[in-house]
N, C-alpha and C positions, 0 to 999 in steps of 0.2 A: 822863703826866698828872701836873703836880708834884705832890710833898709836902708837906702843908700842915700835919700835927701832927709839933712837934717829937720826939713819942715815935716817931712813924715812922721820921722821918728817922734817929735813933739805933740803932734797929732793923735799919735798911739796910746804917747803917755798920759794925754790930757783926757781921753778916751776911759782908759785903766784906772784913772783916778777918778775919774765921777764914775765908774761902777761902782766902787769901792765906797764913797760919800753915799749913795744911793742906798744902802744896808745900813735901816737904822738902829741905834744901839738897844738893850731891852729896857721897857718901858717910856723911850721916845716913840711920837706919832709915825704908825706905822713898822714897829719894829714888834718883835714879843712880848708878852706881859710876864712881870718878873711874879719871882712868886712871893709873896707878903700880903700885910696887909695895904700895901700902894703898889699894885701892878703897875701902871701907869703914871704919867706926870700929871696935874692939875689939868682939870677939862678933858681929860681922856678915859676910857673905860677899856676893859678888856672884851674886844667882841668875838666873833665868830672868826674861829681857828688861831685862837691863842693871838691875836695881834691887837695892838691899842688904836681904837680909834677914835672918831672924835664925839663928845659928848652933845645933845642936844635940850640942854635946859631949858630953852624958851617952850617949851613943847610942852611944861607942866606936868610932866609925870615923871612919878616916883623910879627910878632904874637900878639894877641890880646887877653886880659881876661875880665870877668866883672864877678862882683859879684854882686848879689841882696840880698837885705835884705829886706824882706818881714814878716811883723808884726805879720803874723797869722796863725794858725794853720787851726782852723775851720771860715770857711767865709760865713753867712747864704746867700742860695741862693737866695734873694728877685728879680734880677732882676733890682735894680737900685742903692742899697747902693753902694758907692765906698771904696776901700780900699787902701792908700796911701803907697808907698812902695819905698823906695831910689835903687839906684844902683851907682854902679862905673866902670869904664870901666878904662883899660892902654890898651897902645901901647909897645909891646915889642920888640925895634930890634934886629937885627939879632946876635950884639953883646953882646945883653942881657941886657942892658940899658932899663931903663922900664921911663915912662912918661905917662902922663893925655892924655886921647884919645881926639883929636878933632872934632870936628863934623863942622868946619870949618863957615863959613858967609851963612845963607839961601841967595839964591837968586844968589851966587856972586860965577860964575864959577872957578873965579882966587885964592878963597878962598874955597877950598874944603874940605882941610883939610882931613883928614884919612876916609872922606867918613860919611855916613848917616848910624844910627843903628834903627832896627828894632827889638820893643819889640812884644810880641804875646805869649798870653796864649796857653799850651801844655797840650790836644788836644785843638785847638781853639774853639772848641763848648761851651767849659768853661764859655766863657763870652770876652771880650774885654778890651784893654789897652787903655788908654787916656793921652797923646798924642802914639801914638804908633812909631811917630819916632820922640823921643825928642829932643830938644836943651841940649847941656852938659857945664858947668860951672867947667873947670879944673876937666873935667873927673868924675863929679858927674853930676847924674842927678835925677829928682823926677816923676815920673808918678802915675796913678789910674789903679785899675782893678778893673771892675763892670764884680761882675758875671751873669752866666744866671738865668733862673728862675726856681727852681729847682721843683717848682711843676704843672708849667706851662708846660715847654719845657720840651721831652721825650728825647730829645738828651743831655742831662745837665749831664755831668759824675759826679761820685761821688769825684773824688780827679782833682787837675791840679797841674802844675807849672807855672812862666815866664820865658821865655826864650829869652835871647838876642841875635841878629845877626844881621850882616852889610848889606845894601841892596846891595854889590857885590857878598855876597855870603846866601841870606834870610834865607837856610834851614840847614844850619851851623851852630851851637849853640856855643857862644862864652864865655856863662854863663848862667846857669840855677837856680832858687831859688830851696830852698828846697819844697818839694810834700805839698801843703796843701787839706782840707780837704774842699767839697763846701756841708754846710747843708741844712737840709729842715727849713727855717726860723719858727721864732714863731710866733703862729697866732696871729691875729691882736684883741685886747681886742674891743668890738662896742662901741661907747662912749652913754653910758646912760644917758645925762645929769645930773643935778643937783640933788644931794641926798636929798629927804625930810626928814624935820626936823624932823618929826611925829607931825606938830601940833602947835610945843610947839613955 
Protein backbone atom coordinates (compact mmCIF):
# COMPACT_ATOMS: atom_id res chain seq x y z
CA UNK A 1 0.00 0.00 0.00
CA UNK A 2 1.52 3.40 -0.91
CA UNK A 3 2.46 5.78 1.91
CA UNK A 4 0.44 8.98 1.49
CA UNK A 5 1.48 10.94 4.58
CA UNK A 6 4.88 12.74 4.47
CA UNK A 7 5.17 12.19 8.22
CA UNK A 8 4.67 8.43 7.81
CA UNK A 9 7.27 8.38 5.02
CA UNK A 10 9.80 10.15 7.27
CA UNK A 11 9.08 7.69 10.09
CA UNK A 12 9.68 4.73 7.79
CA UNK A 13 12.94 6.28 6.54
CA UNK A 14 14.15 6.85 10.11
CA UNK A 15 13.30 3.24 10.96
CA UNK A 16 15.29 1.94 7.99
CA UNK A 17 18.27 4.15 8.83
CA UNK A 18 18.12 3.04 12.45
CA UNK A 19 18.29 -0.62 11.40
CA UNK A 20 21.33 0.06 9.22
CA UNK A 21 23.08 1.92 12.06
CA UNK A 22 22.47 -1.00 14.45
CA UNK A 23 24.80 -3.20 12.39
CA UNK A 24 28.24 -2.72 13.95
CA UNK A 25 31.33 -2.66 11.71
CA UNK A 26 33.96 -5.42 11.97
CA UNK A 27 36.12 -4.91 15.06
CA UNK A 28 33.62 -2.51 16.67
CA UNK A 29 31.61 -3.39 19.81
CA UNK A 30 28.91 -5.88 18.84
CA UNK A 31 30.38 -6.37 15.35
CA UNK A 32 32.15 -9.41 13.90
CA UNK A 33 35.78 -9.98 14.87
CA UNK A 34 38.41 -8.95 12.33
CA UNK A 35 41.06 -11.41 11.15
CA UNK A 36 44.52 -10.46 12.35
CA UNK A 37 46.45 -9.47 15.44
CA UNK A 38 43.79 -6.96 16.58
CA UNK A 39 40.33 -8.49 16.01
CA UNK A 40 38.56 -5.81 18.07
CA UNK A 41 39.02 -2.24 19.26
CA UNK A 42 40.82 -1.59 22.57
CA UNK A 43 38.86 -2.88 25.56
CA UNK A 44 36.99 -5.50 23.53
CA UNK A 45 37.83 -9.12 22.74
CA UNK A 46 36.60 -11.75 20.33
CA UNK A 47 33.88 -13.56 22.25
CA UNK A 48 31.41 -16.34 21.56
CA UNK A 49 30.12 -16.44 17.99
CA UNK A 50 33.00 -14.31 16.73
CA UNK A 51 31.48 -11.07 18.08
CA UNK A 52 33.47 -8.26 19.75
CA UNK A 53 32.43 -8.13 23.40
CA UNK A 54 33.60 -5.94 26.29
CA UNK A 55 36.52 -7.22 28.36
CA UNK A 56 36.38 -7.16 32.11
CA UNK A 57 39.87 -6.06 33.19
CA UNK A 58 38.82 -5.49 36.80
CA UNK A 59 38.41 -9.23 37.36
CA UNK A 60 42.20 -9.66 37.59
CA UNK A 61 42.20 -12.64 35.24
CA UNK A 62 44.25 -13.04 32.08
CA UNK A 63 42.07 -13.71 29.05
CA UNK A 64 42.68 -15.22 25.62
CA UNK A 65 41.05 -14.58 22.25
CA UNK A 66 41.47 -16.50 18.99
CA UNK A 67 40.27 -15.71 15.48
CA UNK A 68 40.16 -18.57 12.96
CA UNK A 69 40.24 -17.66 9.26
CA UNK A 70 38.83 -20.80 7.62
CA UNK A 71 38.76 -20.11 3.86
CA UNK A 72 36.06 -22.54 2.72
CA UNK A 73 32.30 -22.62 3.17
CA UNK A 74 32.02 -26.10 1.60
CA UNK A 75 34.62 -28.85 2.10
CA UNK A 76 34.55 -32.05 -0.01
CA UNK A 77 34.37 -34.90 2.49
CA UNK A 78 36.80 -37.26 0.76
CA UNK A 79 38.72 -38.18 3.92
CA UNK A 80 42.08 -37.03 2.58
CA UNK A 81 42.23 -33.57 0.97
CA UNK A 82 43.47 -31.00 3.53
CA UNK A 83 42.24 -27.43 3.81
CA UNK A 84 44.86 -24.98 5.09
CA UNK A 85 43.71 -22.21 7.41
CA UNK A 86 45.23 -19.40 9.48
CA UNK A 87 44.47 -18.37 13.03
CA UNK A 88 45.66 -15.73 15.48
CA UNK A 89 45.62 -15.80 19.27
CA UNK A 90 46.03 -12.92 21.69
CA UNK A 91 46.71 -12.84 25.42
CA UNK A 92 44.73 -10.14 27.21
CA UNK A 93 46.21 -8.94 30.50
CA UNK A 94 43.90 -7.99 33.40
CA UNK A 95 44.51 -4.31 32.61
CA UNK A 96 43.27 -4.82 29.04
CA UNK A 97 46.71 -4.81 27.38
CA UNK A 98 46.86 -7.19 24.42
CA UNK A 99 49.87 -9.08 23.09
CA UNK A 100 50.46 -12.06 20.77
CA UNK A 101 49.96 -15.44 22.44
CA UNK A 102 53.23 -17.25 23.19
CA UNK A 103 53.25 -21.06 23.09
CA UNK A 104 56.77 -21.09 24.53
CA UNK A 105 59.72 -23.21 23.50
CA UNK A 106 58.69 -26.85 22.88
CA UNK A 107 60.36 -29.18 25.37
CA UNK A 108 61.67 -26.36 27.58
CA UNK A 109 59.82 -26.25 30.94
CA UNK A 110 61.52 -22.93 31.77
CA UNK A 111 59.92 -21.30 28.70
CA UNK A 112 56.32 -22.47 28.85
CA UNK A 113 54.99 -19.09 27.66
CA UNK A 114 51.20 -18.90 27.84
CA UNK A 115 50.92 -22.66 27.41
CA UNK A 116 50.15 -25.00 24.53
CA UNK A 117 47.02 -24.58 22.43
CA UNK A 118 44.78 -27.31 21.08
CA UNK A 119 42.81 -27.21 17.80
CA UNK A 120 39.96 -29.60 17.12
CA UNK A 121 36.95 -29.87 14.81
CA UNK A 122 33.51 -29.67 16.42
CA UNK A 123 32.04 -32.25 16.30
CA UNK A 124 35.22 -34.38 16.57
CA UNK A 125 33.85 -36.88 14.01
CA UNK A 126 34.20 -34.18 11.32
CA UNK A 127 37.87 -35.00 10.77
CA UNK A 128 41.18 -33.90 12.26
CA UNK A 129 43.43 -30.85 12.50
CA UNK A 130 47.13 -31.19 11.70
CA UNK A 131 49.03 -30.21 13.78
CA UNK A 132 46.54 -30.31 16.65
CA UNK A 133 49.05 -28.53 18.92
CA UNK A 134 50.70 -25.93 16.69
CA UNK A 135 53.55 -23.55 17.48
CA UNK A 136 52.73 -19.87 16.99
CA UNK A 137 54.94 -17.09 15.63
CA UNK A 138 53.90 -13.69 17.00
CA UNK A 139 50.48 -15.13 17.78
CA UNK A 140 49.93 -16.41 14.22
CA UNK A 141 49.54 -20.09 13.39
CA UNK A 142 48.88 -22.28 10.35
CA UNK A 143 47.18 -25.67 10.36
CA UNK A 144 45.25 -28.02 8.07
CA UNK A 145 41.84 -29.58 8.44
CA UNK A 146 41.46 -33.07 6.96
CA UNK A 147 37.73 -33.90 6.63
CA UNK A 148 36.03 -37.20 7.30
CA UNK A 149 34.93 -39.41 4.41
CA UNK A 150 31.33 -38.40 3.73
CA UNK A 151 30.45 -41.44 1.64
CA UNK A 152 32.15 -44.08 3.82
CA UNK A 153 31.80 -42.87 7.42
CA UNK A 154 28.20 -42.86 8.72
CA UNK A 155 29.22 -40.56 11.59
CA UNK A 156 30.65 -37.90 9.25
CA UNK A 157 28.54 -34.78 9.97
CA UNK A 158 27.06 -32.36 7.46
CA UNK A 159 28.68 -29.31 9.07
CA UNK A 160 31.52 -28.46 11.45
CA UNK A 161 33.71 -25.69 12.82
CA UNK A 162 37.28 -25.43 14.09
CA UNK A 163 37.69 -24.68 17.81
CA UNK A 164 40.77 -23.25 19.52
CA UNK A 165 41.35 -24.08 23.17
CA UNK A 166 44.24 -24.18 25.60
CA UNK A 167 45.70 -27.41 26.98
CA UNK A 168 44.89 -26.16 30.48
CA UNK A 169 41.18 -26.02 29.56
CA UNK A 170 40.73 -27.99 26.29
CA UNK A 171 36.91 -27.94 26.42
CA UNK A 172 36.76 -24.15 26.85
CA UNK A 173 36.70 -22.30 23.53
CA UNK A 174 38.82 -19.17 23.13
CA UNK A 175 37.71 -18.83 19.51
CA UNK A 176 35.79 -20.71 16.80
CA UNK A 177 35.79 -20.56 13.03
CA UNK A 178 32.64 -19.92 11.07
CA UNK A 179 30.61 -23.09 10.51
CA UNK A 180 31.30 -24.83 7.18
CA UNK A 181 29.60 -27.67 5.30
CA UNK A 182 31.13 -31.07 4.63
CA UNK A 183 29.71 -32.16 1.29
CA UNK A 184 29.73 -35.34 -0.73
CA UNK A 185 32.85 -35.28 -2.94
CA UNK A 186 32.46 -35.31 -6.70
CA UNK A 187 32.79 -38.81 -8.20
CA UNK A 188 36.17 -39.61 -9.71
CA UNK A 189 36.01 -40.01 -13.48
CA UNK A 190 37.52 -43.35 -14.57
CA UNK A 191 40.63 -43.16 -16.73
CA UNK A 192 39.62 -44.54 -20.13
CA UNK A 193 43.13 -44.35 -21.54
CA UNK A 194 44.07 -42.64 -24.80
CA UNK A 195 41.19 -41.66 -27.05
CA UNK A 196 41.35 -43.44 -30.44
CA UNK A 197 41.86 -41.07 -33.39
CA UNK A 198 39.44 -42.89 -35.66
CA UNK A 199 42.18 -44.69 -37.60
CA UNK A 200 43.47 -41.53 -39.20
